[in-house]
N, C-alpha and C positions, 0 to 999 in steps of 0.2 A: 545398383549398389553404390554408385558414386555419392549419392546423397548420404548414405549411411556412413561412409568413410570420412566425408567432409565434416559431418557432425561429430564423429568420434575424435577427429583431429582437433576441432575447435574446443571440445570439452577437455581434451588432454592439455591444451595450452592453458586454459583457465585453471585447471587443477594444479599444473606445474607452478603457476604464479602463486597460488594459495599455499602450496607446500613450502615454497621458497620464503614467503612472507611469514610463515609460522615460526621460523627461526629468529625472527625479529621481535617476537612477543616477549616482553619482560614483565608485564603485569596487566591489571585490569584496564588501565587507561589505554594501553595499546590495543587490547582486544575489543573493548567496548566503544571507544571513540577515536581510534586510529592515532593515539598520541596527541590529539588536538593540533594537528599540523596540516590539515587538508587544504590545499590552495583552491581558488575559485574554479579553475577549469575542471578539476576532479570532482569538486562538490556539485557542479552543474551536471556532470556525467552521471554521478551516482543518484542524484535526485530524480533525473529524467528516467533512468533505468528502473528505479524503484517504483515510480508511479506507473510507467507503461508496462503493465504486467499482463497476465492472462485475462484480467478483467477487460483490457483493451483488445488484446489479440483474439480472444475467443468470444467473451460475452458482448463486448462493444461491437466488434465486427459482425457477430451473428445478428445482433439487433439491427445494425445498419443495413444488412442484407435483407432483413424482413420489412423494415419500416422506412428506409431511406435516410435522407440527411437529417430528419428529425431526431435521429440518434445522438446528434451532436449536443442535444440538451444534457445528456448524461455526461459527456466530456466537459461541457461548459461549466458544470458545477465545480470541477477542479480548477478551471481557468480563473473563475471569479475568486475562489478560495485562495489561490496562489497570490493574486493581486493584494488581497487583504493581508496575507502572510508577509508580504514585502515590508509592511509597517511594523511587524513584530519580530522579524528575523534577528536584528541586531540586539534587541532587548532579551530575546530568548538566549542567544549566545552569551550574553553578559551575565544572566542570572543563574543559569542552570549548569549542573555538573555532568550528570549521566543520563537520567531518565525523566519522563513526564511525571511519574508518581513522585519524584523528588519535589517537583514544583507543587504538586497537590498537597503534600504534607507540609511544606513551608507555608502555603497560603491557608490551608484548612487544618487537617490533623492526620494522625496515623490511619484512621479509618478511611479517609479519602485516598490515601496511598494504597491501601489494600483493595478498595473497590476499583480504583483506576487500574491496578495491576490485573484484576480479574477480567475487566472489560477488554484489555489489550490481549491477554492470553486467549480468551474465547474467540475474539474477532480475528486475530492474526494467525492462529493455527488453522482457522477456516480458510483464510486467504492462501496460506502455504499449501493447504490441501488441494485447492484447484490449480496451483502451479504443478503439482504432481500429476494431476489429470491431464493438463496440457502437454506435459512431457510424454505421457502415455500415448496421446494422440499423435505426436510427432513420430515417435518410434514405430507406431503401428503403420503410419503412412509411408515412411521411408524404408522400413526393413520388414514389414509385415509381422512385427512382434505383437502378440496379443496385448490389447490395451492394459489389462490388469497387470501383466508382467512389466510392461513399459512404465506403468505408474510406480512399481516397486524400484525399478532401475533408476528412475528419475529421483525418487525419494532418497535412495542411498547416495546418489551423487551430490544432491543439494545439502543433505545433512553432513556428509564428509567434508565438503568444501567449506561450509560455514564453521565447522568445528576446528578446522586447522588454524585459522588466523583471524576469525571474526571480522570486525570492521576494517582492519588493515588490508585483508585480502579483497574485501568487497569494493572499497574505493579504488584499489589498484586495477581491478579488471573492468570496472564499470565505465572507464573512459574508452576502452576498446568496445565494450558492448554498446555504449551510446552511439559511437560512430557507425557501427554495423547496422544498428536499428534504423538510424536516420537515413543513411545511404540507401538501404534496401527499399524502404517504403517510398522515398522520394523518387527513386528510379522506377519502381514498379508501377505506381499509380498512373503517371502520364503515359507510359508505354502501353499498358493494358487499355487505357481509355481510347487511344488512337487506333490501336490494333483491332479492337472489336467494332469500330465504326463510329466512334465519337458520340456526340450528342444525339445524332439522328437514330443510332441504334438504341441508345438508352431510352429515349422517348417512345420508341416503337415497342420495346419489350417490357418496360416497367410501368407500374401503375402511376398515374399522375400524382398520387399522394406521396410518392417517394421524393418529390421535389417541393413539398409544402412545409411550412414552418412547424406544424404539429403532426405531420403525416396524416393518417386517417383517424387520429385521436383528437384530444383537446388539451387545453391549458393545464388541467389537473393532472393528466397523464405526463405532460412535460415536467411539471414540478415533482411528480413522483419519481422520475429518474434523475432530475437535477439535484434535489436536496441530499440524497444519500452520498453522492460524491462530494458535494459542497461541504457538508458537515464532517465527512471523513477527512477531507484534506485539512480542515482547520484543526482537527484533533489528531492528525497523523503522527504517531510517535516516532516512526522512522525518520520523518522530516526533522523533528526536534532533535533526535539523537544525532543526526548528521550536521545540524547546526552546531551542536556541542563539539563536533569533530573539526569544525572550521578553525583555521589558525587565528582568526580575529573577527570582530563584529563586521568590519568592512567586507571581508570575503563572504560572510554569510548573506549580507544584504545584496551584494553584487550578483551572487549566484542565483538569487530568486528572480532577478530580471531576465537572465538568460534561460532560466528554467521555464518560466511561463511562455516565452517565445518558442522554445523547443517543444513544449508540450502541445501548444496550439497547432504547430506545424505537423508534428508526428501523428497526433490523434486524428486530425482532419484527413491526413493522407491515408491512415489505416481505414477509416470509415469510407472514404472515397474508393479505395481499392476494393473493399468488400462489396460495395454497391456495383462498381463496374464489372467485377469478376462474376458476381452472381447473376448479372443480367445475361451472361453467357452460359454459366454452368447450371444455374437454377437448382442448387442443392437443397435438399430437405433439411439436412443437419447443417444449418447455416453457421453454427459456431466453428465449424471446420473450414470455412471458406478461404481464409488466408493460407492455411496449411495446404489445402487442396490446390490452390492457385500456384503455390511454390512447387508442388510435386508435378503438376501438369502445366508448367509455365509456357511451354512452346505452343499450347493450344490457344493461348491468348496473346501470342506475339512476344512473349518475354523469353529471351535466350536462356539456355540451360544455366549459364553462369549467373543470370539474374535470379533464377529459381533457387540456386544454391545459396546466393546471398540472402534471399528471403527466408530460407530455412534456417540459416545461421542467425538471422535476426530473431526468428521465433525462439530458437534455443537461448539466445541472449536475453530476451524478454522473460522467459520462464525462469531461467536460472538466477538472474540478477534479482528479480522480485522475490523468488523463493528464499534466496540467501538473506535478504534484508528483513523480510517479514518473519524469518525464523530467528534471526539474531536479536531483534527487539524484545520479544517476550522472554527469551532466555536471559537477556540482560535484566528484565524486570524481576524474574524469579530469583536471580542471583543477587542483584542489588537491593531490591525492594522487599524481599522476603528473607532470604538467607542472611545477607549482611545486616539487614535492619533488625531482624527479630531473633535469628537463630545463633549466629556467630559473628558479632560485630568486630571482633578482633582477628578474624581470619587473615592469614598472610596472603600476599599477592598470588603465589603459585596455587594455593588452595582455591582462591576465588576463580582463577582461570579454569582450573580443573572442574569445579562445580558448574561453571557456565557451559563448558563443553558437554558435561553430562546432561544439562538441561536442554541443550540443542538436540541431542539424541532423543530424549524423552518426548519433547514437543514434536519432533518429526514423526514419531510413532503415533502420537495423538492426532496429528494432522491427517495421517493416512486413514485412520479409522473414522474421522469426521466425513470423509468422502461418501460414506454410505448413507448419509442423512439427507442428501440433496440430489435432485434429478439432473439439474443443469448447472453449468458454471455461472450463468446469470443469476440464478437463485442464490447460490453460495455468495457471490459477490455482493449482491444487494443486502443480504442478511448481515454480512460482516461489516459493510459500510455503515449500516444503520446502527449496529452495536456500538461502534466508535462514535458516530455522529450524534447519537442521542444520549449515550451513556457517559461520554467523556468530554466532548467538545464544549457544551454550554458552561460547565464548571471551570474548564481550563481557560477559556476565553475570558470569563468573568474575573479570573485571577489577575489578568493583565489590564482589563478594560473597565472594571466597575469596583471602585473602592468600597462601596456599600455592601458588597456581597459578604455574607457571614459564614462562619464555619458550618453551622447547621444547614444553611442554604446550599452550600456547595456539596456537602455529603448527601443531603436529601436529593439533590439533582442527579448525582451519580447513581444512586440506588434506584431512583425512579426511571431514568432512561434505560438502564440495563434491565430492570425488572419488566417494564412494558415490552421491550424487544423480545426478551426470553419468553414471556408469557404467550405472546401472539405466535412466535415461532413454534413453541411446543404444541399449542392448540392446533396450528396448521398441520403439524406432523401426525397428530392422532385422529384428526377428522378426515373424512373422505372428501369433503368440500372445504376449501380454505376459508378461514375466518376473514383474512385480509391478504391480498397478494403481496409478495415480498417488496415490490417497488413502492407500496403505499404505507408500509409499516413505519417508515421514517416520520410520516405526518403526525400520527398520534403520539409516537414515542418521543420525538424531539419537542413537540408542543408541551407534553406533560413535564418533561425535564426542565424546560425553560420556565414554565409557569410555576413549578415548585421552587425553582431557584429564586425567582423574584419574590413570591409570596412569603416563603419561609425567611428569606433575608430581611424583608421589611417588617416581619413580625417578631424578629429577634434583635437584641441590642447590636449596634454597629461594632465591628471588630476594632480593637485598639490600633493605634497608629503603627505599633511595632509589627503587626500582622501583615500590613500591606506596603509599608514604606520601601522595602527592598525591590518591589516591582515598579517603582517610580523614581528610583534614585540611581545614580551612576555607579556607586561603589557597592557591589553586591557579591557576596560569597554564600552560595546556597549551602555548601558543606558546613560552614561556620554557623549559619542560621539554624540548620536542622540539629546540629549538636547542641546549640543553645536551647532549642525547644526540648530536646531529650533530657537535658540537665534539669530544666525546670520541672519536667514531668516526674523525674526521680525525686526531686525535693518535695 
């Protein structure tokens, strides 16, 4: 029972911080972007915690246990993406106010805003859903609570935590979560490695393919797991929203440097721990290997306190990612639909109230999405592809290609989302999949990029006013959008 009470105590601390921060919420800027006052250290913590979620803890670790170090192709997609983001971070902080769809409307039009919002809502509620499932696994392991009941308990906690103080609470606790996650995996991985017998034990118990570049697969397989995370990272709305929360452009750019270092270290440690531990436990349900190791830590030479720290890290991973991926679509619904089209003159209190309602509604939707996928890996890859193909090409083009046109951007958004949805639905209704989740990104992203380029080249170039703010220093997105809206009325 010690595991159960440690988890309850850890969650109680997180909730207490959120409740306390809720008294500081004065308006939407505090709730959505933490008052735009987040320093570099907290920004690094919250970026790391948001990215290292159940996709890494369950799906990534489970895949590593099955195929070996070739799983790092999946993690490497994010690493390369973060390096590219380094060159965009300051510009993003400079140009945007609240959401990615803000950027899409500025560069394209209101339909781009709507399509971008739909992409984010579908993908992010899916991601939140598998955080709920991860929480169910944890509670089942430490307290023998049925998984379904554990999923409900996790959902209630994450929804409540997020609804109290939004981004202000998330950035406040993620510095703690980040420290716990990093310490736990960096301690556990080497201890387990030496305790089970080191390299000699690994080579004796694991297939040689576990130590090969592509495992027992090929380059196409590697790209199939590389590109979903790569394209997701480049279009990751949580990341952009947290850049908007930074106190200035320098903080945003500095945070990216430490974020990529932390992500490489932590994801490599998680994959390594999964491989080392499964060479001993040989689990069939490999997605639970990290949680199983935490609960039975003494069997692999990890003291009970190390197992407790690893369980707390799992809780930190699940809750921090769930909070962030729930906040972002609720911000999109509030900012990009309610404020933009329904009630542009809503006062600050009403905006915060509406967003809290959206948090609850999306939490319910995320719970029901769980029934549509068999594994966390399938959910993760589908969500990654939805953002990577549906959002990333048009979003990057806004910053990197002056020749992209309104028609090209909107067509790209619709195509990427449409292809992903079509293949996913066909997979759901057929006994045999049309295309495995890990390969959907290849046709979906290719079609999105191809349509973006062809339609843009076949339509007249956008006027200078459309793209100048993406390449100049003095940028106010709010003023730009209001200017566009005024012209539309005229």
